mmCIF file of the N, C-alpha and C atoms, coordinates in Angstrom:
data_MODEL
# 
_entry.id   MODEL 
# 
loop_
_atom_site.group_PDB 
_atom_site.id 
_atom_site.type_symbol 
_atom_site.label_atom_id 
_atom_site.label_alt_id 
_atom_site.label_comp_id 
_atom_site.label_asym_id 
_atom_site.label_entity_id 
_atom_site.label_seq_id 
_atom_site.pdbx_PDB_ins_code 
_atom_site.Cartn_x 
_atom_site.Cartn_y 
_atom_site.Cartn_z 
_atom_site.occupancy 
_atom_site.B_iso_or_equiv 
_atom_site.pdbx_formal_charge 
_atom_site.auth_seq_id 
_atom_site.auth_comp_id 
_atom_site.auth_asym_id 
_atom_site.auth_atom_id 
_atom_site.pdbx_PDB_model_num 
ATOM 1   N N  . UNK A 1 1  ? -9.830  -53.659 -0.517  1.00 0.00 ? 1  UNK A N  1 
ATOM 2   C CA . UNK A 1 1  ? -11.276 -53.396 -0.692  1.00 0.00 ? 1  UNK A CA 1 
ATOM 3   C C  . UNK A 1 1  ? -12.160 -53.736 0.428   1.00 0.00 ? 1  UNK A C  1 
ATOM 4   N N  . UNK A 1 2  ? -12.888 -53.152 1.016   1.00 0.00 ? 2  UNK A N  1 
ATOM 5   C CA . UNK A 1 2  ? -13.985 -53.611 1.858   1.00 0.00 ? 2  UNK A CA 1 
ATOM 6   C C  . UNK A 1 2  ? -14.910 -54.634 1.266   1.00 0.00 ? 2  UNK A C  1 
ATOM 7   N N  . UNK A 1 3  ? -15.256 -55.549 2.105   1.00 0.00 ? 3  UNK A N  1 
ATOM 8   C CA . UNK A 1 3  ? -16.625 -56.482 1.466   1.00 0.00 ? 3  UNK A CA 1 
ATOM 9   C C  . UNK A 1 3  ? -17.703 -56.480 2.464   1.00 0.00 ? 3  UNK A C  1 
ATOM 10  N N  . UNK A 1 4  ? -18.837 -56.320 1.683   1.00 0.00 ? 4  UNK A N  1 
ATOM 11  C CA . UNK A 1 4  ? -19.990 -56.238 2.339   1.00 0.00 ? 4  UNK A CA 1 
ATOM 12  C C  . UNK A 1 4  ? -20.493 -57.691 2.743   1.00 0.00 ? 4  UNK A C  1 
ATOM 13  N N  . UNK A 1 5  ? -20.623 -57.699 4.164   1.00 0.00 ? 5  UNK A N  1 
ATOM 14  C CA . UNK A 1 5  ? -20.999 -58.925 4.753   1.00 0.00 ? 5  UNK A CA 1 
ATOM 15  C C  . UNK A 1 5  ? -22.567 -59.132 5.032   1.00 0.00 ? 5  UNK A C  1 
ATOM 16  N N  . UNK A 1 6  ? -23.155 -58.146 5.117   1.00 0.00 ? 6  UNK A N  1 
ATOM 17  C CA . UNK A 1 6  ? -24.675 -57.880 5.210   1.00 0.00 ? 6  UNK A CA 1 
ATOM 18  C C  . UNK A 1 6  ? -25.126 -56.725 4.816   1.00 0.00 ? 6  UNK A C  1 
ATOM 19  N N  . UNK A 1 7  ? -26.533 -56.477 5.039   1.00 0.00 ? 7  UNK A N  1 
ATOM 20  C CA . UNK A 1 7  ? -26.951 -55.239 4.642   1.00 0.00 ? 7  UNK A CA 1 
ATOM 21  C C  . UNK A 1 7  ? -28.254 -54.816 5.597   1.00 0.00 ? 7  UNK A C  1 
ATOM 22  N N  . UNK A 1 8  ? -28.524 -53.600 5.567   1.00 0.00 ? 8  UNK A N  1 
ATOM 23  C CA . UNK A 1 8  ? -29.322 -53.336 6.663   1.00 0.00 ? 8  UNK A CA 1 
ATOM 24  C C  . UNK A 1 8  ? -29.611 -51.720 6.336   1.00 0.00 ? 8  UNK A C  1 
ATOM 25  N N  . UNK A 1 9  ? -30.406 -50.976 7.087   1.00 0.00 ? 9  UNK A N  1 
ATOM 26  C CA . UNK A 1 9  ? -30.528 -49.551 7.236   1.00 0.00 ? 9  UNK A CA 1 
ATOM 27  C C  . UNK A 1 9  ? -29.986 -48.994 8.652   1.00 0.00 ? 9  UNK A C  1 
ATOM 28  N N  . UNK A 1 10 ? -29.428 -47.757 8.062   1.00 0.00 ? 10 UNK A N  1 
ATOM 29  C CA . UNK A 1 10 ? -28.607 -47.127 9.077   1.00 0.00 ? 10 UNK A CA 1 
ATOM 30  C C  . UNK A 1 10 ? -29.057 -45.680 8.889   1.00 0.00 ? 10 UNK A C  1 
ATOM 31  N N  . UNK A 1 11 ? -29.359 -45.122 10.135  1.00 0.00 ? 11 UNK A N  1 
ATOM 32  C CA . UNK A 1 11 ? -29.522 -43.530 10.320  1.00 0.00 ? 11 UNK A CA 1 
ATOM 33  C C  . UNK A 1 11 ? -28.217 -42.920 10.543  1.00 0.00 ? 11 UNK A C  1 
ATOM 34  N N  . UNK A 1 12 ? -27.791 -42.251 9.951   1.00 0.00 ? 12 UNK A N  1 
ATOM 35  C CA . UNK A 1 12 ? -26.609 -41.336 10.021  1.00 0.00 ? 12 UNK A CA 1 
ATOM 36  C C  . UNK A 1 12 ? -26.959 -39.688 9.781   1.00 0.00 ? 12 UNK A C  1 
ATOM 37  N N  . UNK A 1 13 ? -26.310 -38.786 10.873  1.00 0.00 ? 13 UNK A N  1 
ATOM 38  C CA . UNK A 1 13 ? -26.392 -37.648 10.804  1.00 0.00 ? 13 UNK A CA 1 
ATOM 39  C C  . UNK A 1 13 ? -25.129 -37.029 9.946   1.00 0.00 ? 13 UNK A C  1 
ATOM 40  N N  . UNK A 1 14 ? -25.446 -36.199 8.868   1.00 0.00 ? 14 UNK A N  1 
ATOM 41  C CA . UNK A 1 14 ? -24.315 -35.790 8.274   1.00 0.00 ? 14 UNK A CA 1 
ATOM 42  C C  . UNK A 1 14 ? -24.536 -34.231 7.873   1.00 0.00 ? 14 UNK A C  1 
ATOM 43  N N  . UNK A 1 15 ? -23.568 -33.403 7.795   1.00 0.00 ? 15 UNK A N  1 
ATOM 44  C CA . UNK A 1 15 ? -23.685 -31.937 7.478   1.00 0.00 ? 15 UNK A CA 1 
ATOM 45  C C  . UNK A 1 15 ? -23.769 -32.061 6.022   1.00 0.00 ? 15 UNK A C  1 
ATOM 46  N N  . UNK A 1 16 ? -24.291 -30.999 5.356   1.00 0.00 ? 16 UNK A N  1 
ATOM 47  C CA . UNK A 1 16 ? -24.525 -30.920 3.871   1.00 0.00 ? 16 UNK A CA 1 
ATOM 48  C C  . UNK A 1 16 ? -23.113 -30.918 3.297   1.00 0.00 ? 16 UNK A C  1 
ATOM 49  N N  . UNK A 1 17 ? -22.052 -30.546 3.779   1.00 0.00 ? 17 UNK A N  1 
ATOM 50  C CA . UNK A 1 17 ? -20.630 -30.740 3.155   1.00 0.00 ? 17 UNK A CA 1 
ATOM 51  C C  . UNK A 1 17 ? -20.126 -32.144 3.080   1.00 0.00 ? 17 UNK A C  1 
ATOM 52  N N  . UNK A 1 18 ? -20.259 -32.882 4.294   1.00 0.00 ? 18 UNK A N  1 
ATOM 53  C CA . UNK A 1 18 ? -20.141 -34.165 4.147   1.00 0.00 ? 18 UNK A CA 1 
ATOM 54  C C  . UNK A 1 18 ? -21.000 -34.902 3.159   1.00 0.00 ? 18 UNK A C  1 
ATOM 55  N N  . UNK A 1 19 ? -22.231 -34.615 3.012   1.00 0.00 ? 19 UNK A N  1 
ATOM 56  C CA . UNK A 1 19 ? -23.017 -35.535 2.167   1.00 0.00 ? 19 UNK A CA 1 
ATOM 57  C C  . UNK A 1 19 ? -22.646 -35.243 0.656   1.00 0.00 ? 19 UNK A C  1 
ATOM 58  N N  . UNK A 1 20 ? -22.299 -34.063 0.368   1.00 0.00 ? 20 UNK A N  1 
ATOM 59  C CA . UNK A 1 20 ? -21.804 -33.620 -1.024  1.00 0.00 ? 20 UNK A CA 1 
ATOM 60  C C  . UNK A 1 20 ? -20.405 -34.319 -1.156  1.00 0.00 ? 20 UNK A C  1 
ATOM 61  N N  . UNK A 1 21 ? -19.520 -34.465 -0.299  1.00 0.00 ? 21 UNK A N  1 
ATOM 62  C CA . UNK A 1 21 ? -18.340 -35.190 -0.488  1.00 0.00 ? 21 UNK A CA 1 
ATOM 63  C C  . UNK A 1 21 ? -18.657 -36.623 -0.714  1.00 0.00 ? 21 UNK A C  1 
ATOM 64  N N  . UNK A 1 22 ? -19.758 -37.557 0.155   1.00 0.00 ? 22 UNK A N  1 
ATOM 65  C CA . UNK A 1 22 ? -20.084 -38.795 -0.497  1.00 0.00 ? 22 UNK A CA 1 
ATOM 66  C C  . UNK A 1 22 ? -20.585 -38.770 -1.955  1.00 0.00 ? 22 UNK A C  1 
ATOM 67  N N  . UNK A 1 23 ? -21.326 -37.971 -2.149  1.00 0.00 ? 23 UNK A N  1 
ATOM 68  C CA . UNK A 1 23 ? -21.997 -37.901 -3.460  1.00 0.00 ? 23 UNK A CA 1 
ATOM 69  C C  . UNK A 1 23 ? -21.060 -37.955 -4.556  1.00 0.00 ? 23 UNK A C  1 
ATOM 70  N N  . UNK A 1 24 ? -19.925 -36.978 -4.318  1.00 0.00 ? 24 UNK A N  1 
ATOM 71  C CA . UNK A 1 24 ? -18.858 -36.881 -5.223  1.00 0.00 ? 24 UNK A CA 1 
ATOM 72  C C  . UNK A 1 24 ? -18.177 -38.158 -5.283  1.00 0.00 ? 24 UNK A C  1 
ATOM 73  N N  . UNK A 1 25 ? -17.900 -38.882 -4.184  1.00 0.00 ? 25 UNK A N  1 
ATOM 74  C CA . UNK A 1 25 ? -17.072 -40.292 -4.206  1.00 0.00 ? 25 UNK A CA 1 
ATOM 75  C C  . UNK A 1 25 ? -17.815 -41.249 -5.114  1.00 0.00 ? 25 UNK A C  1 
ATOM 76  N N  . UNK A 1 26 ? -19.202 -41.172 -4.859  1.00 0.00 ? 26 UNK A N  1 
ATOM 77  C CA . UNK A 1 26 ? -19.947 -42.176 -5.362  1.00 0.00 ? 26 UNK A CA 1 
ATOM 78  C C  . UNK A 1 26 ? -19.956 -41.905 -6.960  1.00 0.00 ? 26 UNK A C  1 
ATOM 79  N N  . UNK A 1 27 ? -19.888 -40.696 -7.434  1.00 0.00 ? 27 UNK A N  1 
ATOM 80  C CA . UNK A 1 27 ? -19.751 -40.491 -8.833  1.00 0.00 ? 27 UNK A CA 1 
ATOM 81  C C  . UNK A 1 27 ? -18.576 -40.843 -9.497  1.00 0.00 ? 27 UNK A C  1 
ATOM 82  N N  . UNK A 1 28 ? -17.411 -40.809 -8.779  1.00 0.00 ? 28 UNK A N  1 
ATOM 83  C CA . UNK A 1 28 ? -16.191 -41.310 -9.250  1.00 0.00 ? 28 UNK A CA 1 
ATOM 84  C C  . UNK A 1 28 ? -16.121 -42.754 -9.425  1.00 0.00 ? 28 UNK A C  1 
ATOM 85  N N  . UNK A 1 29 ? -16.980 -43.467 -8.635  1.00 0.00 ? 29 UNK A N  1 
ATOM 86  C CA . UNK A 1 29 ? -16.919 -45.095 -9.043  1.00 0.00 ? 29 UNK A CA 1 
ATOM 87  C C  . UNK A 1 29 ? -17.316 -45.291 -10.477 1.00 0.00 ? 29 UNK A C  1 
ATOM 88  N N  . UNK A 1 30 ? -18.201 -44.553 -11.033 1.00 0.00 ? 30 UNK A N  1 
ATOM 89  C CA . UNK A 1 30 ? -18.317 -44.724 -12.625 1.00 0.00 ? 30 UNK A CA 1 
ATOM 90  C C  . UNK A 1 30 ? -17.173 -44.841 -13.161 1.00 0.00 ? 30 UNK A C  1 
ATOM 91  N N  . UNK A 1 31 ? -16.120 -43.823 -13.057 1.00 0.00 ? 31 UNK A N  1 
ATOM 92  C CA . UNK A 1 31 ? -15.053 -43.791 -13.721 1.00 0.00 ? 31 UNK A CA 1 
ATOM 93  C C  . UNK A 1 31 ? -13.774 -44.549 -13.154 1.00 0.00 ? 31 UNK A C  1 
ATOM 94  N N  . UNK A 1 32 ? -13.817 -44.709 -11.919 1.00 0.00 ? 32 UNK A N  1 
ATOM 95  C CA . UNK A 1 32 ? -12.577 -45.374 -11.390 1.00 0.00 ? 32 UNK A CA 1 
ATOM 96  C C  . UNK A 1 32 ? -12.773 -46.383 -10.819 1.00 0.00 ? 32 UNK A C  1 
ATOM 97  N N  . UNK A 1 33 ? -13.978 -46.869 -10.489 1.00 0.00 ? 33 UNK A N  1 
ATOM 98  C CA . UNK A 1 33 ? -14.352 -48.277 -9.492  1.00 0.00 ? 33 UNK A CA 1 
ATOM 99  C C  . UNK A 1 33 ? -14.370 -49.372 -10.447 1.00 0.00 ? 33 UNK A C  1 
ATOM 100 N N  . UNK A 1 34 ? -14.777 -50.530 -9.763  1.00 0.00 ? 34 UNK A N  1 
ATOM 101 C CA . UNK A 1 34 ? -14.817 -51.865 -10.523 1.00 0.00 ? 34 UNK A CA 1 
ATOM 102 C C  . UNK A 1 34 ? -16.400 -51.949 -10.998 1.00 0.00 ? 34 UNK A C  1 
ATOM 103 N N  . UNK A 1 35 ? -16.489 -52.633 -11.999 1.00 0.00 ? 35 UNK A N  1 
ATOM 104 C CA . UNK A 1 35 ? -17.749 -52.904 -12.736 1.00 0.00 ? 35 UNK A CA 1 
ATOM 105 C C  . UNK A 1 35 ? -18.778 -53.423 -11.786 1.00 0.00 ? 35 UNK A C  1 
ATOM 106 N N  . UNK A 1 36 ? -18.404 -54.151 -10.798 1.00 0.00 ? 36 UNK A N  1 
ATOM 107 C CA . UNK A 1 36 ? -19.453 -54.709 -9.778  1.00 0.00 ? 36 UNK A CA 1 
ATOM 108 C C  . UNK A 1 36 ? -19.940 -53.729 -8.754  1.00 0.00 ? 36 UNK A C  1 
ATOM 109 N N  . UNK A 1 37 ? -19.075 -52.624 -8.709  1.00 0.00 ? 37 UNK A N  1 
ATOM 110 C CA . UNK A 1 37 ? -19.435 -51.600 -7.669  1.00 0.00 ? 37 UNK A CA 1 
ATOM 111 C C  . UNK A 1 37 ? -20.319 -50.469 -8.390  1.00 0.00 ? 37 UNK A C  1 
ATOM 112 N N  . UNK A 1 38 ? -20.220 -50.531 -9.713  1.00 0.00 ? 38 UNK A N  1 
ATOM 113 C CA . UNK A 1 38 ? -21.055 -49.322 -10.259 1.00 0.00 ? 38 UNK A CA 1 
ATOM 114 C C  . UNK A 1 38 ? -22.655 -49.185 -9.828  1.00 0.00 ? 38 UNK A C  1 
ATOM 115 N N  . UNK A 1 39 ? -23.254 -50.539 -9.992  1.00 0.00 ? 39 UNK A N  1 
ATOM 116 C CA . UNK A 1 39 ? -24.651 -50.576 -9.527  1.00 0.00 ? 39 UNK A CA 1 
ATOM 117 C C  . UNK A 1 39 ? -24.913 -50.209 -8.172  1.00 0.00 ? 39 UNK A C  1 
ATOM 118 N N  . UNK A 1 40 ? -24.383 -50.682 -7.287  1.00 0.00 ? 40 UNK A N  1 
ATOM 119 C CA . UNK A 1 40 ? -24.603 -50.201 -5.864  1.00 0.00 ? 40 UNK A CA 1 
ATOM 120 C C  . UNK A 1 40 ? -24.311 -48.882 -5.662  1.00 0.00 ? 40 UNK A C  1 
ATOM 121 N N  . UNK A 1 41 ? -23.348 -48.266 -6.230  1.00 0.00 ? 41 UNK A N  1 
ATOM 122 C CA . UNK A 1 41 ? -22.952 -46.762 -6.076  1.00 0.00 ? 41 UNK A CA 1 
ATOM 123 C C  . UNK A 1 41 ? -24.007 -46.025 -6.536  1.00 0.00 ? 41 UNK A C  1 
ATOM 124 N N  . UNK A 1 42 ? -24.494 -46.303 -7.871  1.00 0.00 ? 42 UNK A N  1 
ATOM 125 C CA . UNK A 1 42 ? -25.508 -45.593 -8.542  1.00 0.00 ? 42 UNK A CA 1 
ATOM 126 C C  . UNK A 1 42 ? -27.010 -45.779 -7.693  1.00 0.00 ? 42 UNK A C  1 
ATOM 127 N N  . UNK A 1 43 ? -27.140 -46.890 -7.103  1.00 0.00 ? 43 UNK A N  1 
ATOM 128 C CA . UNK A 1 43 ? -28.391 -47.088 -6.325  1.00 0.00 ? 43 UNK A CA 1 
ATOM 129 C C  . UNK A 1 43 ? -28.313 -46.244 -5.064  1.00 0.00 ? 43 UNK A C  1 
ATOM 130 N N  . UNK A 1 44 ? -27.097 -46.123 -4.376  1.00 0.00 ? 44 UNK A N  1 
ATOM 131 C CA . UNK A 1 44 ? -26.829 -45.268 -3.186  1.00 0.00 ? 44 UNK A CA 1 
ATOM 132 C C  . UNK A 1 44 ? -27.059 -43.852 -3.514  1.00 0.00 ? 44 UNK A C  1 
ATOM 133 N N  . UNK A 1 45 ? -26.334 -43.437 -4.742  1.00 0.00 ? 45 UNK A N  1 
ATOM 134 C CA . UNK A 1 45 ? -26.350 -42.257 -4.986  1.00 0.00 ? 45 UNK A CA 1 
ATOM 135 C C  . UNK A 1 45 ? -27.856 -41.620 -5.274  1.00 0.00 ? 45 UNK A C  1 
ATOM 136 N N  . UNK A 1 46 ? -28.791 -42.464 -5.893  1.00 0.00 ? 46 UNK A N  1 
ATOM 137 C CA . UNK A 1 46 ? -30.225 -42.172 -6.072  1.00 0.00 ? 46 UNK A CA 1 
ATOM 138 C C  . UNK A 1 46 ? -30.815 -42.039 -4.795  1.00 0.00 ? 46 UNK A C  1 
ATOM 139 N N  . UNK A 1 47 ? -30.675 -42.878 -4.104  1.00 0.00 ? 47 UNK A N  1 
ATOM 140 C CA . UNK A 1 47 ? -31.263 -42.837 -2.593  1.00 0.00 ? 47 UNK A CA 1 
ATOM 141 C C  . UNK A 1 47 ? -30.912 -41.589 -1.887  1.00 0.00 ? 47 UNK A C  1 
ATOM 142 N N  . UNK A 1 48 ? -29.650 -41.051 -2.136  1.00 0.00 ? 48 UNK A N  1 
ATOM 143 C CA . UNK A 1 48 ? -29.162 -40.006 -1.238  1.00 0.00 ? 48 UNK A CA 1 
ATOM 144 C C  . UNK A 1 48 ? -29.659 -38.951 -1.714  1.00 0.00 ? 48 UNK A C  1 
ATOM 145 N N  . UNK A 1 49 ? -29.779 -38.757 -3.052  1.00 0.00 ? 49 UNK A N  1 
ATOM 146 C CA . UNK A 1 49 ? -30.377 -37.557 -3.818  1.00 0.00 ? 49 UNK A CA 1 
ATOM 147 C C  . UNK A 1 49 ? -31.964 -37.446 -3.610  1.00 0.00 ? 49 UNK A C  1 
ATOM 148 N N  . UNK A 1 50 ? -32.579 -38.667 -3.536  1.00 0.00 ? 50 UNK A N  1 
ATOM 149 C CA . UNK A 1 50 ? -34.136 -38.604 -3.062  1.00 0.00 ? 50 UNK A CA 1 
ATOM 150 C C  . UNK A 1 50 ? -34.408 -38.174 -1.733  1.00 0.00 ? 50 UNK A C  1 
ATOM 151 N N  . UNK A 1 51 ? -33.352 -38.269 -0.950  1.00 0.00 ? 51 UNK A N  1 
ATOM 152 C CA . UNK A 1 51 ? -33.882 -37.816 0.646   1.00 0.00 ? 51 UNK A CA 1 
ATOM 153 C C  . UNK A 1 51 ? -33.354 -36.398 0.718   1.00 0.00 ? 51 UNK A C  1 
ATOM 154 N N  . UNK A 1 52 ? -32.365 -35.980 -0.190  1.00 0.00 ? 52 UNK A N  1 
ATOM 155 C CA . UNK A 1 52 ? -32.007 -34.577 -0.057  1.00 0.00 ? 52 UNK A CA 1 
ATOM 156 C C  . UNK A 1 52 ? -32.982 -33.504 -0.326  1.00 0.00 ? 52 UNK A C  1 
# 
């Protein structure tokens, strides 16, 4: 599993299909991820849905 070494802001261009795949993957963290990954995944999902 990847380990986060630092945080920051990144601008990335995605198609709607790519964005939907990322959203689906983040939703799976709740069922299949580790407990320490659930909070960050939910936060990122909320951020992605607020910008869509």
